[in-house]
C-alpha positions in Angstrom: 135.0 177.4 160.6 135.8 173.7 161.3 133.1 171.2 162.0 133.7 168.7 164.7 132.6 165.1 164.2 130.1 164.0 166.8 131.4 161.3 169.1 128.9 158.5 169.5 128.6 156.9 172.9 126.5 153.7 173.3 123.6 152.8 171.2 123.5 150.1 168.5 126.6 149.3 166.6 126.6 149.9 162.8 124.8 147.0 161.0 122.9 145.8 164.1 119.2 145.4 163.3 116.7 147.4 165.3 114.9 144.9 167.6 111.8 147.0 167.9 111.4 147.4 164.2 111.9 143.6 163.7 109.2 142.8 166.3 106.7 145.4 164.8 107.2 143.9 161.4 106.6 140.4 162.7 103.3 141.5 164.3 102.1 143.3 161.2 103.0 140.4 159.0 101.0 138.1 161.2 98.0 140.5 161.1 98.1 140.7 157.3 98.3 137.0 156.8 95.4 136.4 159.2 93.3 139.1 157.4 94.1 137.7 153.9 92.1 134.5 154.7 89.0 136.8 155.3 89.3 139.1 152.3 86.9 137.2 150.1 84.1 137.2 152.8 84.7 140.9 153.4 84.6 141.6 149.7 81.3 139.8 149.3 79.7 141.9 152.0 80.4 145.2 150.1 77.7 146.8 148.0 78.4 146.9 144.3 79.7 150.5 144.2 82.2 149.7 147.0 83.3 146.6 145.2 84.1 148.5 142.0 85.9 151.2 144.0 88.0 148.6 145.8 88.8 146.8 142.5 89.9 150.1 140.9 92.2 150.8 143.8 93.7 147.3 143.7 94.2 147.0 139.9 97.5 148.8 139.7 99.0 146.1 142.0 97.9 143.3 139.6 97.8 144.8 136.1 100.5 147.3 135.0 99.2 150.5 133.3 99.7 150.4 129.6 101.4 153.4 128.2 100.5 154.8 124.7 103.2 154.7 122.1 103.5 157.7 119.8 105.6 158.5 116.8 106.5 161.9 115.3 106.5 162.5 111.5 110.2 163.4 111.4 111.3 160.8 113.9 113.2 157.8 112.4 111.6 154.4 113.1 113.8 152.0 114.9 112.5 148.4 115.0 115.5 147.2 117.1 116.9 144.9 114.4 
């Protein structure tokens, strides 16, 4: 059974950016930048439990998680020299 390639009529040409996506991103970017200036005042209004919960959620974006290093008894040690 042969498959027939679909013929495309109209629409955006390959490589042409989607105008709606570009406009939505611009609006969201503006909203985020406007809100950033108010983050500190919003944070100060939270009760201590909510502050800790928010900080815990934000930490992975600032501090990478540390992974434990382990070594097996029969595994050779390679110091990279």
